[in-house]
C-alpha positions as CSV (number, residue, x, y, z in Angstrom):
1,X,3.1,2.5,110.4
2,X,2.9,2.6,107.0
3,X,0.3,-0.1,106.7
4,X,-1.8,1.9,108.9
5,X,-1.5,5.0,106.9
6,X,-2.7,2.9,103.9
7,X,-5.9,1.7,106.1
8,X,-6.8,5.4,107.1
9,X,-6.6,6.5,103.8
10,X,-8.4,3.6,102.0
11,X,-11.2,4.2,104.4
12,X,-11.3,7.8,103.8
13,X,-11.1,7.1,100.0
14,X,-13.7,4.3,99.8
15,X,-16.0,6.8,101.9
16,X,-15.5,9.7,99.3
17,X,-15.9,7.3,96.2
18,X,-19.4,6.3,98.0
19,X,-20.6,9.5,98.7
20,X,-19.6,11.4,95.6
21,X,-21.1,8.4,93.5
22,X,-24.3,8.7,95.2
23,X,-24.3,12.2,94.8
24,X,-23.4,11.9,91.0
25,X,-25.8,9.1,90.4
26,X,-28.8,10.8,91.7
27,X,-28.3,14.1,89.4
28,X,-27.4,12.0,86.2
29,X,-29.6,8.9,87.0
30,X,-28.8,5.4,85.9
31,X,-28.8,5.1,82.4
32,X,-25.0,5.4,82.2
33,X,-22.5,4.7,84.6
34,X,-21.4,8.6,84.9
35,X,-20.6,8.3,88.4
36,X,-17.8,5.7,88.2
37,X,-16.6,7.6,84.9
38,X,-16.3,10.5,86.3
39,X,-14.6,9.2,89.6
40,X,-12.1,7.3,87.3
41,X,-11.3,10.5,85.3
42,X,-11.0,12.6,88.6
43,X,-8.6,9.8,90.7
44,X,-6.5,9.3,87.3
45,X,-6.0,13.0,87.5
46,X,-5.5,13.5,91.3
47,X,-2.9,10.7,91.4
48,X,-0.9,12.2,88.9
49,X,-1.2,15.3,90.5
50,X,-0.5,14.2,93.9
51,X,2.6,11.9,92.9
52,X,3.9,14.7,91.0
53,X,4.2,17.0,93.9
54,X,5.3,14.6,96.5
55,X,8.3,13.7,94.1
56,X,8.9,16.9,93.6
57,X,9.0,18.1,97.2
58,X,10.6,15.0,98.6
59,X,7.9,14.3,100.8
60,X,7.8,11.8,103.2
61,X,7.0,7.6,102.3
62,X,3.9,7.8,104.6
63,X,2.4,11.0,102.8
64,X,2.8,8.7,99.6
65,X,1.2,5.7,101.1
66,X,-1.6,7.7,102.4
67,X,-2.3,9.6,99.7
68,X,-1.6,7.7,96.5
69,X,-1.9,4.0,97.6
70,X,-4.4,4.6,100.4
71,X,-6.8,7.4,99.8
72,X,-6.9,7.4,96.0
73,X,-6.5,3.4,95.7
74,X,-10.0,3.5,97.9
75,X,-11.1,6.0,95.8
76,X,-10.8,4.1,92.7
77,X,-8.0,1.7,91.5
78,X,-8.2,3.1,87.9
79,X,-5.9,6.0,89.0
80,X,-3.4,3.6,89.4
81,X,-3.8,1.8,86.0
82,X,-3.6,4.9,84.2
83,X,-0.5,6.5,86.3
84,X,1.2,2.9,85.5
85,X,0.3,3.2,81.7
86,X,1.5,6.6,81.4
87,X,4.8,5.9,82.9
88,X,5.3,3.0,80.6
89,X,4.6,5.5,77.9
90,X,6.8,8.4,79.2
91,X,9.5,5.8,79.5
92,X,9.1,5.2,75.6
93,X,8.4,1.3,76.7
94,X,5.7,1.0,73.8
95,X,5.4,-2.8,73.8
96,X,5.1,-3.0,77.4
97,X,2.6,0.0,77.6
98,X,0.3,-1.7,75.2
99,X,0.3,-4.9,76.5
100,X,-0.4,-3.5,80.0
101,X,-3.2,-1.6,78.6
102,X,-4.7,-4.2,76.2
103,X,-4.4,-6.8,78.9
104,X,-5.8,-4.5,81.9
105,X,-8.6,-3.8,79.6
106,X,-9.6,-7.0,78.1
107,X,-8.5,-9.7,80.6
108,X,-10.3,-7.7,83.5
109,X,-13.4,-7.4,81.2
110,X,-13.1,-11.4,80.8
111,X,-12.3,-11.7,84.3
112,X,-15.4,-9.7,85.2
113,X,-17.8,-11.8,82.8
114,X,-16.1,-15.0,84.4
115,X,-17.4,-13.8,87.8
116,X,-20.8,-13.3,86.3
117,X,-20.7,-16.8,84.9
118,X,-19.2,-18.5,88.2
119,X,-21.8,-16.7,90.2
120,X,-24.8,-17.7,87.8
121,X,-23.4,-21.1,88.4
122,X,-23.6,-21.1,91.9
123,X,-26.8,-19.7,92.1
124,X,-28.3,-22.2,89.9
125,X,-27.0,-25.1,92.2
126,X,-28.3,-23.6,95.4
Protein backbone atom coordinates (compact mmCIF):
# COMPACT_ATOMS: atom_id res chain seq x y z
CA UNK A 1 0.00 0.00 0.00
CA UNK A 2 2.79 2.45 0.85
CA UNK A 3 4.41 1.89 -2.54
CA UNK A 4 1.12 2.76 -4.22
CA UNK A 5 0.64 6.02 -2.29
CA UNK A 6 4.22 7.04 -3.10
CA UNK A 7 3.53 6.24 -6.76
CA UNK A 8 0.37 8.35 -6.85
CA UNK A 9 1.97 11.21 -4.90
CA UNK A 10 5.06 11.27 -7.12
CA UNK A 11 2.90 11.40 -10.24
CA UNK A 12 0.89 14.31 -8.89
CA UNK A 13 4.04 16.09 -7.70
CA UNK A 14 5.68 15.66 -11.09
CA UNK A 15 2.63 17.10 -12.84
CA UNK A 16 2.60 20.01 -10.38
CA UNK A 17 6.28 20.71 -11.06
CA UNK A 18 5.79 20.53 -14.82
CA UNK A 19 2.72 22.78 -14.77
CA UNK A 20 4.09 25.37 -12.35
CA UNK A 21 7.52 25.32 -13.99
CA UNK A 22 5.99 26.01 -17.39
CA UNK A 23 3.89 28.84 -16.01
CA UNK A 24 6.87 30.44 -14.25
CA UNK A 25 9.06 30.05 -17.36
CA UNK A 26 6.42 31.79 -19.50
CA UNK A 27 6.39 34.75 -17.14
CA UNK A 28 10.12 35.04 -16.44
CA UNK A 29 11.84 33.92 -19.65
CA UNK A 30 14.77 31.59 -20.03
CA UNK A 31 17.69 33.88 -19.13
CA UNK A 32 17.79 32.52 -15.55
CA UNK A 33 16.36 29.21 -14.24
CA UNK A 34 13.70 30.90 -12.10
CA UNK A 35 11.30 27.98 -12.42
CA UNK A 36 13.74 25.48 -10.95
CA UNK A 37 14.87 27.86 -8.23
CA UNK A 38 11.35 28.77 -7.15
CA UNK A 39 10.21 25.14 -7.22
CA UNK A 40 13.21 24.10 -5.12
CA UNK A 41 12.55 26.89 -2.61
CA UNK A 42 8.82 26.18 -2.38
CA UNK A 43 9.43 22.43 -2.17
CA UNK A 44 11.93 22.88 0.65
CA UNK A 45 9.51 25.09 2.55
CA UNK A 46 6.61 22.73 1.93
CA UNK A 47 8.51 19.60 3.00
CA UNK A 48 9.63 21.13 6.29
CA UNK A 49 6.09 22.40 6.94
CA UNK A 50 4.45 19.08 6.07
CA UNK A 51 6.90 16.96 8.09
CA UNK A 52 6.55 19.23 11.12
CA UNK A 53 2.74 18.99 10.94
CA UNK A 54 2.72 15.24 10.37
CA UNK A 55 5.12 14.63 13.26
CA UNK A 56 3.13 16.88 15.59
CA UNK A 57 -0.18 15.21 14.76
CA UNK A 58 1.04 11.60 14.66
CA UNK A 59 -0.31 11.25 11.13
CA UNK A 60 -0.24 7.84 9.52
CA UNK A 61 2.91 6.65 7.74
CA UNK A 62 0.90 6.62 4.51
CA UNK A 63 0.33 10.39 4.70
CA UNK A 64 4.03 10.96 5.24
CA UNK A 65 4.84 8.65 2.33
CA UNK A 66 2.23 10.26 0.07
CA UNK A 67 3.10 13.89 0.84
CA UNK A 68 6.79 13.80 1.80
CA UNK A 69 8.24 11.05 -0.37
CA UNK A 70 5.63 10.96 -3.12
CA UNK A 71 4.20 14.39 -3.89
CA UNK A 72 7.09 16.56 -2.72
CA UNK A 73 9.64 14.01 -3.95
CA UNK A 74 8.04 14.20 -7.38
CA UNK A 75 7.83 17.97 -7.10
CA UNK A 76 11.49 18.40 -6.13
CA UNK A 77 14.11 16.18 -4.55
CA UNK A 78 15.97 19.31 -3.51
CA UNK A 79 13.44 19.62 -0.71
CA UNK A 80 14.69 16.34 0.78
CA UNK A 81 18.27 17.55 0.60
CA UNK A 82 17.31 20.77 2.40
CA UNK A 83 15.32 18.93 5.07
CA UNK A 84 18.10 16.42 5.76
CA UNK A 85 20.77 19.15 5.92
CA UNK A 86 18.68 21.16 8.39
CA UNK A 87 18.09 18.08 10.55
CA UNK A 88 21.85 17.44 10.74
CA UNK A 89 22.41 21.09 11.69
CA UNK A 90 19.63 20.98 14.30
CA UNK A 91 21.26 17.89 15.79
CA UNK A 92 24.58 19.81 15.95
CA UNK A 93 26.23 17.30 13.64
CA UNK A 94 28.35 20.06 12.10
CA UNK A 95 30.91 17.89 10.33
CA UNK A 96 28.31 15.56 8.86
CA UNK A 97 26.14 18.50 7.80
CA UNK A 98 29.06 20.26 6.10
CA UNK A 99 30.17 17.06 4.39
CA UNK A 100 26.62 16.32 3.23
CA UNK A 101 26.04 19.83 1.91
CA UNK A 102 29.40 20.08 0.15
CA UNK A 103 29.20 16.59 -1.29
CA UNK A 104 25.61 17.09 -2.43
CA UNK A 105 26.45 20.27 -4.30
CA UNK A 106 29.97 19.55 -5.57
CA UNK A 107 29.63 15.84 -6.29
CA UNK A 108 26.21 16.29 -7.92
CA UNK A 109 27.60 19.03 -10.15
CA UNK A 110 30.51 16.75 -11.01
CA UNK A 111 28.02 13.97 -11.75
CA UNK A 112 26.05 16.22 -14.07
CA UNK A 113 29.25 17.32 -15.84
CA UNK A 114 30.26 13.67 -16.21
CA UNK A 115 26.83 12.87 -17.64
CA UNK A 116 27.20 15.61 -20.25
CA UNK A 117 30.68 14.37 -21.13
CA UNK A 118 29.52 10.75 -21.39
CA UNK A 119 26.64 11.79 -23.65
CA UNK A 120 29.07 13.74 -25.87
CA UNK A 121 31.28 10.67 -26.20
CA UNK A 122 28.31 8.45 -27.07
CA UNK A 123 27.03 10.97 -29.61
CA UNK A 124 30.45 11.27 -31.28
CA UNK A 125 30.59 7.50 -31.70
CA UNK A 126 27.05 7.31 -33.05
